[in-house]
KOLKOLKOL-605913 format. One record per residue (C-alpha): x, y, z. Coordinates in steps of 0.5 Angstrom, whole numbers, padded with zeros to 4 digits, always signed. Example, Ala and Ser with C-alpha at 12.3 -4.5 7.8 and 13.67 -1.06 7.14 Angstrom:
REM KOLKOLKOL-605913
+0025-0009+0016 +0027-0002+0014 
***
This chain:
REM KOLKOLKOL-605913
-0024-0044+0150 -0031-0043+0152 -0037-0040+0149 -0037-0034+0153 -0029-0032+0153 -0028-0034+0144 -0035-0029+0143 -0031-0024+0148 -0025-0025+0144 -0029-0025+0137 -0032-0018+0140 -0025-0015+0142 -0022-0016+0135 -0027-0016+0131 -0025-0008+0129 -0017-0011+0128 -0019-0017+0124 -0025-0014+0119 -0022-0012+0114 -0015-0016+0114 -0017-0022+0109 -0014-0022+0102 -0015-0024+0096 -0009-0027+0091 -0009-0029+0083 -0003-0031+0079 +0002-0037+0081 +0004-0039+0088 +0010-0041+0091 +0011-0049+0091 +0007-0050+0085 +0008-0057+0081 +0012-0057+0076 +0008-0061+0071 +0002-0057+0073 -0003-0055+0067 -0007-0048+0067 -0012-0046+0063 -0015-0038+0064 -0023-0039+0065 -0026-0032+0065 -0020-0029+0068 -0019-0035+0073 -0013-0039+0072 -0015-0045+0074 -0010-0052+0074 -0013-0058+0071 -0011-0065+0068 -0014-0068+0062 -0012-0075+0061 -0014-0081+0056 -0017-0081+0049 -0019-0075+0047 -0025-0079+0044 -0026-0083+0050 -0033-0082+0054 -0031-0076+0058 -0031-0077+0066 -0030-0069+0071 -0028-0070+0077 -0030-0064+0083 -0026-0064+0089 -0030-0061+0096 -0028-0055+0101 -0021-0053+0102 -0019-0060+0097 -0016-0060+0090 -0016-0065+0085 -0011-0069+0087 -0016-0072+0092 -0018-0077+0086 -0010-0079+0085 -0012-0087+0086 -0018-0086+0082 -0015-0082+0076 -0011-0088+0073 -0017-0093+0074 -0022-0090+0070 -0016-0088+0065 -0015-0096+0064 -0022-0097+0064 -0022-0092+0057 -0025-0086+0060 -0023-0079+0058 -0022-0076+0065 -0021-0068+0067 -0020-0065+0074 -0020-0059+0076 -0018-0054+0083 -0024-0050+0084 -0023-0043+0084 -0020-0042+0091 -0017-0049+0092 -0011-0053+0091 -0006-0048+0086 -0012-0044+0083 -0013-0037+0084 -0016-0035+0089 -0020-0028+0086 -0025-0024+0090 -0033-0026+0087 -0038-0031+0087 -0036-0038+0090 -0042-0041+0090 -0044-0047+0088 -0047-0045+0082 -0041-0040+0080 -0036-0045+0080 -0040-0050+0076 -0040-0045+0071 -0033-0044+0072 -0033-0052+0070 -0037-0051+0064 -0032-0046+0062 -0027-0050+0063 -0031-0056+0059 -0031-0051+0053 -0025-0050+0053 -0023-0058+0053 -0027-0059+0047 -0032-0063+0052 -0040-0062+0050 -0041-0067+0055 -0039-0071+0060 -0040-0076+0067 -0040-0071+0073 -0036-0075+0079 -0036-0070+0086 -0034-0071+0093 -0037-0067+0099 -0038-0060+0097 -0036-0062+0090 -0044-0065+0090 -0047-0058+0090 -0043-0056+0084 -0044-0063+0080 -0052-0061+0081 -0051-0054+0080 -0049-0056+0073 -0054-0061+0072 -0059-0056+0074 -0056-0051+0069 -0055-0054+0063 -0058-0062+0063 -0056-0064+0057 -0048-0063+0059 -0049-0068+0064 -0050-0076+0063 -0049-0079+0070 -0047-0077+0077 -0043-0080+0083 -0043-0077+0089 -0038-0078+0094 -0041-0076+0101 -0045-0070+0099 -0045-0064+0102 -0051-0060+0100 -0056-0059+0105 -0057-0052+0109 -0059-0057+0114 -0052-0059+0114 -0049-0052+0116 -0046-0052+0122 -0047-0045+0126 -0040-0043+0125 -0042-0043+0118 -0048-0038+0119 -0045-0034+0123 -0039-0033+0118 -0044-0030+0113 -0044-0023+0118 -0039-0018+0115 -0033-0017+0119 -0036-0023+0124 -0034-0027+0118 -0027-0025+0116 -0025-0024+0124 -0027-0032+0125 -0023-0034+0119 -0018-0030+0121 -0017-0032+0127 -0019-0040+0127 -0020-0042+0120 -0012-0045+0120 -0013-0048+0127 -0011-0055+0129 -0011-0058+0122 -0010-0065+0125 -0016-0065+0129 -0020-0063+0123 -0018-0069+0118 -0019-0074+0125 -0026-0072+0124 -0026-0074+0117 -0022-0081+0118 -0026-0088+0121 -0018-0090+0121 -0013-0085+0125 -0008-0088+0121 -0009-0085+0115 -0007-0078+0118 +0000-0078+0118 +0005-0072+0119 +0006-0072+0113 -0001-0071+0111 -0002-0066+0116 +0004-0062+0114 +0001-0061+0106 -0005-0059+0110 -0001-0053+0113 +0003-0052+0107 -0004-0051+0103 -0007-0047+0108 -0001-0042+0108 -0002-0041+0100 -0004-0033+0099 -0011-0032+0099 -0013-0039+0101 -0016-0036+0108 -0021-0030+0104 -0023-0035+0098 -0025-0040+0104 -0030-0035+0108 -0033-0033+0100 -0034-0041+0099 -0036-0042+0106 -0041-0036+0104 -0044-0038+0098 -0047-0044+0101 -0054-0042+0101 -0057-0048+0099 -0065-0047+0101 -0066-0046+0093 -0062-0051+0090 -0064-0056+0095 -0071-0056+0093 -0070-0058+0085 -0066-0063+0087 -0072-0067+0085 -0072-0065+0079 -0066-0068+0076 -0067-0074+0072 -0060-0077+0071 -0058-0083+0073 -0054-0083+0080 -0049-0087+0085 -0048-0084+0092 -0042-0086+0095 -0042-0086+0103 -0038-0087+0108 -0042-0091+0114 -0038-0087+0120 -0037-0080+0116 -0038-0075+0122 -0037-0070+0117 -0044-0072+0112 -0047-0076+0116 -0050-0082+0112 -0058-0079+0114 -0057-0074+0109 -0054-0079+0103 -0061-0083+0106 -0065-0077+0104 -0061-0075+0097 -0063-0081+0095 -0069-0081+0096 -0071-0074+0093 -0067-0075+0087 -0071-0080+0082 -0066-0084+0079 -0061-0085+0085 -0057-0091+0088 -0054-0091+0095 -0048-0095+0097 -0045-0095+0103 -0039-0096+0106 -0037-0100+0113 -0031-0097+0117 -0030-0091+0113 -0031-0084+0114 -0031-0078+0109 -0026-0081+0104 -0029-0087+0101 -0024-0086+0096 -0019-0086+0100 -0022-0091+0106 -0025-0096+0102 -0021-0095+0095 -0022-0101+0092 -0029-0102+0093 -0031-0095+0092 -0027-0094+0085 -0030-0101+0082 -0037-0099+0084 -0036-0093+0080 -0034-0096+0074 -0039-0100+0074 -0044-0094+0074 -0040-0091+0068 -0039-0097+0065 -0046-0096+0060 -0042-0089+0058 -0037-0093+0054 -0042-0098+0051 -0045-0092+0048 -0039-0088+0046 -0040-0089+0039 -0047-0086+0039 -0044-0080+0041 -0041-0074+0038 -0035-0073+0037 -0032-0068+0042 -0029-0061+0039 -0022-0059+0038 -0018-0058+0045 -0014-0052+0047 -0007-0051+0048 -0006-0051+0056 -0002-0046+0059 +0005-0049+0062 +0006-0047+0069 +0014-0044+0069 +0014-0043+0077 +0020-0046+0081 +0017-0052+0085 +0019-0052+0092 +0020-0059+0096 +0012-0059+0097 +0007-0062+0091 +0000-0061+0090 -0002-0068+0093 -0007-0070+0099 -0009-0062+0100 -0013-0061+0105 -0018-0067+0106 -0021-0065+0112 -0027-0060+0109 -0033-0061+0107 
***
């Protein structure tokens, strides 16, 4: 479809679709039977908390249109190294609620801190992917005392990274129409752009992504998250972040191009950039052994200072999921967005 036809269709459909997107709160069909949830400021948040409760904490934050399952190969390695690992589905994604409201990186960072408060975590190393990197950076800016280190995979953190589609979506009515018409279309093509190796885009993965896109409230939440991506003010403050940072980047990434990693490595005062050849947007998948080893090495100093840190606070018991699961679980959700 050419641009003229697309714009014509947009104008015709605008009155019909402008108000058709709906949010969702509460359980969703197909939730994993072993999932745990916490109520954080009224949002039902899916999370995992594994490892020694007294160990240094690593918080894992996924990217746009993804979930904590992005870190399935990373979590056991970090736990085995001696870390306590906390990961969550951000508001609007995975199995977490999709309520109406603020989906900006700053708001998501507050959600992360709210979960950490409930889990008795006072400080942690933050590891984040793509759009999740903007959440981690926002968290570091909100309360630097709670962030010890930052590890950012293929970060999506600049206004200049936003495609025209995202800018158009900011307009009331226009965004609703565009997302209703096109957000769920051709997930296989979108995922193909995120991987260097096309064999990783399997039929099973595509089916899982399609199922995730069909969860209630997903399209409305995705639009809200896109509208929250306003980085002009946030990116001016990156130079003030003094924490040790490692940037892990796929050399062939078409979603967040390497030049943005090079830029970020110069703007963050204490940053190191590591680049993985023959790798796209997901180094934790396409360069899993090398990138996870680099991550563990970067985080290792936190283990050495463990005895000098104050003990964490008592934890709050999680809410157990009681929804009957479907055959499709939560693994490998939507590895195609920023």
